[in-house]
C-alpha positions in Angstrom: -0.2 -0.4 -0.2 2.3 2.4 1.1 4.3 1.3 -2.2 1.0 2.9 -3.8 0.4 5.9 -2.3 4.3 6.7 -3.3 3.2 5.8 -6.8 0.8 8.5 -6.6 1.9 11.0 -5.0 4.9 10.8 -7.5 2.9 10.7 -10.3 0.5 13.3 -9.4 3.7 15.4 -8.7 5.1 15.2 -12.6 2.0 15.9 -13.2 2.1 19.5 -11.0 5.3 20.3 -12.8 3.9 19.6 -16.4 1.0 22.1 -15.7 3.9 24.6 -14.3 5.3 24.6 -17.9 2.9 25.0 -19.5 3.0 28.9 -20.3 6.8 28.6 -21.1 5.8 26.3 -24.5 2.3 27.3 -24.9 3.2 30.6 -25.7 1.2 32.6 -28.3 3.6 32.7 -31.7 4.5 36.4 -33.2 2.0 37.2 -35.3 1.1 40.4 -37.4 -2.7 40.6 -37.6 -4.0 42.6 -40.3 -8.6 42.7 -40.9 -10.3 43.8 -43.4 -12.6 46.7 -41.7 -14.8 48.7 -44.4 -15.0 48.9 -47.5 -16.4 51.9 -48.5 -17.1 53.9 -51.6 -14.5 57.2 -52.3 -13.8 60.5 -54.5 -11.6 57.9 -56.5 -12.5 54.4 -56.3 -13.3 52.7 -53.5 -11.6 53.3 -49.2 -10.5 49.9 -48.3 -9.5 50.7 -44.2 -7.7 48.3 -42.3 -6.9 47.7 -38.3 -2.7 46.2 -38.2 -1.2 44.2 -34.6 2.6 43.8 -35.0 3.1 40.9 -32.2 6.9 40.5 -34.2 8.7 40.9 -31.0 9.6 44.2 -32.8 9.1 47.5 -34.2 9.0 47.8 -37.8 9.9 50.0 -39.8 8.4 48.9 -43.2 5.4 46.7 -43.7 3.9 47.0 -47.6 1.9 43.8 -48.9 1.3 43.4 -52.5 -2.5 42.6 -52.9 -4.9 41.2 -55.5 -8.2 42.1 -55.9 -10.6 39.7 -57.3 -13.8 41.1 -58.8 -17.7 40.1 -58.3 -16.8 37.4 -61.1 -13.8 35.8 -59.8 -11.0 37.4 -62.4 -8.4 38.9 -60.6 -8.7 43.2 -61.5 -5.8 44.2 -60.7 -2.5 43.7 -58.2 -1.1 46.4 -56.3 1.4 47.7 -53.4 -0.7 48.8 -50.2 2.0 50.6 -48.0 1.7 50.4 -44.0 4.7 51.7 -43.5 6.0 52.1 -39.8 4.5 49.3 -37.2 5.1 49.4 -33.8 6.1 46.7 -31.8 1.9 45.5 -30.0 -0.1 48.8 -31.1 -3.0 48.7 -32.7 -3.2 50.6 -35.8 -5.5 52.0 -38.7 -5.0 52.9 -41.9 -7.1 53.5 -45.2 -6.3 53.1 -48.4 -8.3 54.7 -51.2 -7.4 52.9 -54.6 -8.5 54.9 -57.5 -11.2 53.2 -59.9 -12.1 50.6 -57.9 -15.3 50.2 -57.4 -16.7 48.1 -53.5 -20.1 46.9 -54.1 -18.0 44.6 -57.1 -14.9 43.6 -55.1 -15.7 40.1 -54.0 -12.0 38.8 -52.4 -8.6 40.7 -51.2 -5.7 37.7 -51.7 -2.3 39.2 -50.1 0.7 37.8 -53.3 3.6 38.8 -51.2 5.2 41.3 -48.3 7.1 43.3 -50.8 8.6 44.4 -47.4 9.1 44.1 -44.1 11.5 45.8 -41.9 12.7 46.3 -39.0 15.7 45.7 -36.2 15.7 42.0 -34.8 12.5 41.1 -37.7 13.8 38.3 -40.9 12.5 39.6 -43.8 10.4 36.2 -44.1 8.3 37.3 -40.8 5.8 39.3 -42.1 4.2 36.4 -44.2 4.9 33.6 -42.3 3.0 35.5 -39.0 0.0 37.0 -40.7 -2.9 36.1 -39.7 -5.5 37.6 -41.7 -9.3 38.6 -41.2 -12.4 40.3 -42.7 -15.1 42.8 -41.2 -16.5 43.0 -44.3 -18.0 40.7 -47.2 -15.5 40.8 -49.1 -13.2 37.9 -48.6 -10.0 38.7 -47.3 -6.8 36.6 -46.8 -3.4 34.9 -48.2 
């Protein structure tokens, strides 16, 4: 019986220690969250509003993405680059882009093709695409 109790204590002690370690290995990975928050007609065409938050662990001096705009029939209408400029680490930033000649009502999808710029102290160039998490609050599909 003493052996059984000793084994049980060892097992519960080992389990408790493994639970204590969960925060270390369950930490969230670095992320760059990009939300398509709104698409509204503007004087120039279509204004896309993005909410972006960089959790890459360092300020980014430059972040820019090539996007593809798809029309209502799924055909690529155009390719363009959106320059988000600097992204301070851990800070939420709202940025708007006016797309000349674009009709918001005919946009069915915005696809992020690639990161054309991803720079900052300690930020590797591939981090922007690798850590990218997209979401949308519009009827327009948005992602990679």
